[in-house]
C-alpha positions in Angstrom: 5.3 -114.4 3.8 3.2 -114.7 7.0 4.1 -117.3 9.5 1.8 -120.1 9.9 1.5 -120.2 13.6 1.1 -116.5 14.1 -2.1 -115.7 15.8 -4.5 -113.5 13.9 -5.5 -110.1 15.6 -9.2 -109.9 16.7 -11.2 -106.6 16.7 -13.9 -105.9 19.3 -16.7 -103.7 18.5 -17.0 -102.4 22.3 -14.2 -100.6 24.0 -12.8 -102.1 27.2 -13.3 -100.0 30.5 -10.3 -98.1 31.4 -8.8 -99.2 34.7 -10.0 -97.0 37.8 -12.9 -95.4 35.9 -15.3 -96.9 38.5 -13.2 -95.7 41.5 -13.2 -92.0 39.8 -17.0 -92.2 39.4 -17.4 -93.2 43.1 -15.0 -90.5 44.2 -16.9 -87.8 42.2 -20.3 -88.9 43.7 -18.7 -88.6 47.1 -17.4 -85.2 46.4 -20.7 -84.0 45.1 -22.4 -85.3 48.3 -19.9 -83.7 50.5 -20.3 -80.3 48.7 -24.1 -80.5 49.1 -23.8 -81.4 52.7 -21.4 -78.6 53.3 -23.9 -76.0 51.5 -26.8 -77.2 53.7 -24.7 -77.3 56.8 -23.5 -73.7 56.1 -27.2 -72.5 55.4 -28.6 -74.0 58.7 -25.7 -72.5 60.6 -26.3 -69.0 59.1 -30.1 -69.4 59.8 -29.5 -70.3 63.4 -27.0 -67.5 63.7 -29.5 -65.1 62.2 -32.4 -66.3 64.6 -30.0 -65.7 67.5 -29.2 -62.3 66.2 -32.9 -61.3 66.0 -33.7 -62.8 69.5 -30.8 -60.9 71.1 -31.8 -57.7 69.4 -35.3 -57.9 70.6 -34.1 -58.7 74.2 -31.8 -55.7 74.1 -34.8 -53.5 72.7 -37.0 -54.7 75.4 -34.5 -54.0 78.1 -33.7 -50.6 76.9 -37.4 -49.7 76.6 -38.2 -47.8 79.7 -41.1 -49.2 81.8 -43.7 -46.5 82.1 -46.3 -47.1 84.8 -49.9 -46.9 83.9 -51.7 -43.4 84.5 -55.1 -44.8 84.2 -57.0 -48.2 85.0 -59.5 -49.1 82.3 -62.2 -51.6 83.4 -63.7 -53.4 80.5 -67.3 -54.5 80.8 -68.6 -57.7 79.0 -70.4 -56.9 75.8 -74.1 -56.5 76.1 -76.5 -57.9 73.4 -79.7 -55.8 73.1 -81.9 -56.7 70.1 -79.5 -56.5 67.2 -76.9 -54.3 68.7 -74.0 -54.8 70.9 -73.1 -52.2 73.7 -69.5 -52.0 74.6 -68.5 -50.0 77.6 -66.5 -49.7 80.6 -64.9 -47.2 83.2 -61.5 -45.4 83.2 -60.0 -44.2 86.5 -57.1 -41.7 86.7 -54.6 -43.4 89.1 -51.9 -40.8 88.7 -51.3 -37.6 90.6 -51.9 -35.3 87.6 -55.2 -34.2 86.0 -56.0 -35.6 82.5 -58.1 -33.8 80.1 -60.0 -34.6 76.8 -59.8 -38.4 77.4 -61.0 -40.5 74.4 -61.1 -44.4 74.0 -60.4 -46.3 71.0 -61.9 -49.7 70.4 -60.6 -52.2 67.7 -63.5 -54.1 66.2 -63.3 -57.1 63.9 -65.7 -57.2 61.0 -67.7 -60.4 60.4 -67.6 -59.9 56.6 -63.9 -60.1 55.8 -62.2 -60.4 59.3 -60.7 -56.8 58.9 -60.0 -54.8 61.8 -61.6 -51.2 62.2 -61.1 -48.5 64.9 -63.6 -46.7 66.5 -63.2 -43.7 69.0 -65.6 -42.6 71.8 -65.3 -40.0 74.5 -65.2 -40.5 78.1 -67.9 -39.0 80.3 -66.6 -36.9 82.0 -63.6 -36.3 79.6 -61.5 -34.5 82.2 -60.4 -36.5 85.2 -58.8 -35.3 88.3 -56.6 -37.7 90.2 -58.6 -40.6 91.5 -61.6 -39.5 89.6 -63.3 -42.0 87.1 -65.5 -41.8 84.1 -67.4 -44.0 81.7 -67.2 -44.8 78.1 -69.8 -46.4 75.9 -70.2 -47.4 72.3 -73.0 -49.3 70.5 -72.3 -51.3 67.2 -74.4 -53.6 65.1 -74.2 -57.4 66.1 -74.3 -58.5 62.4 -71.4 -56.3 61.5 -68.7 -57.0 64.1 -67.7 -60.2 66.0 -65.0 -59.1 68.6 -63.8 -55.9 70.3 -60.9 -54.9 72.4 -59.6 -51.7 74.1 -56.8 -50.4 71.7 -55.7 -47.0 73.1 -56.4 -44.2 75.5 -55.7 -40.6 74.5 -55.8 -37.2 76.1 -55.7 -33.5 74.9 -56.1 -32.1 71.3 -52.8 -33.7 70.3 -54.0 -37.1 71.2 -51.2 -38.1 73.4 -51.3 -41.6 74.3 -52.0 -42.5 77.9 -50.4 -45.7 79.6 -53.2 -47.8 80.8 -53.8 -51.0 82.6 -56.7 -53.2 81.7 -58.9 -54.9 84.3 -62.2 -56.8 84.1 -65.2 -54.8 84.4 -68.9 -55.6 84.9 -70.0 -59.0 84.0 -72.9 -60.0 81.8 -75.9 -60.8 84.0 -77.0 -64.3 83.9 -79.5 -65.2 81.4 -83.0 -66.2 82.8 -84.0 -69.8 82.7 -86.1 -70.8 79.7 -89.8 -70.5 80.5 -91.4 -73.7 81.8 -94.6 -75.2 80.1 -97.1 -77.0 82.2 -98.9 -80.0 80.6 -102.2 -80.9 81.9 -103.3 -84.5 81.3 -107.1 -84.9 81.4 -108.7 -88.2 82.6 -110.2 -90.4 79.8 -114.0 -90.3 80.0 -114.4 -93.6 78.4 -112.6 -95.4 81.3 -114.6 -94.1 84.3 -112.7 -90.9 84.8 -109.3 -92.7 85.7 -105.9 -91.7 84.4 -104.5 -93.2 81.2 -101.9 -95.0 82.9 -103.1 -95.5 86.4 -102.3 -98.7 88.2 -105.8 -99.8 88.1 -106.3 -99.3 84.4 -103.0 -99.3 82.5 -102.6 -98.4 79.1 -99.4 -98.7 77.0 -97.8 -95.4 76.3 -96.1 -95.3 72.7 
């Protein structure tokens, strides 16, 4: 027989939150953030260490590379435009104490069509240089095909041995002549007694 004053049990459709679940969620988020920060920090550290290693290796190679004194001095003239062609040229002087034979000059050209690079070789005149002697090189290309050029290599002999060189400015492009002047002759007005159109005695408004 049930007691009259016994409270009836009540059933809820939703479950009550467990104590401490919010705290565990916050702790989980913080742990995830700490893990992400650790991964990012490790990546940045490794990247910085790698860059330092690359710079140190490049510096060591630069110090280990022997400094070779130039054997020739190459003077590069300004490009000369003639009609639709560009003439490239300059002089090469043997500044070493040894004779050099079969000298050739390589020029690197940039094409206008696609910006690609192209190498052209021209011989030196004369091709054999004794110490302190100099020769001249020249190459003519189409102005519509190439935009820029630079001296790339200097070689000698049948085995195309590279010669250390030093580049210097050569002959400059001559100044362009001034544009032709045009003389305008103002004739007097016959209707106004031979006076000028805008003379003080007979002024006329000039539009």
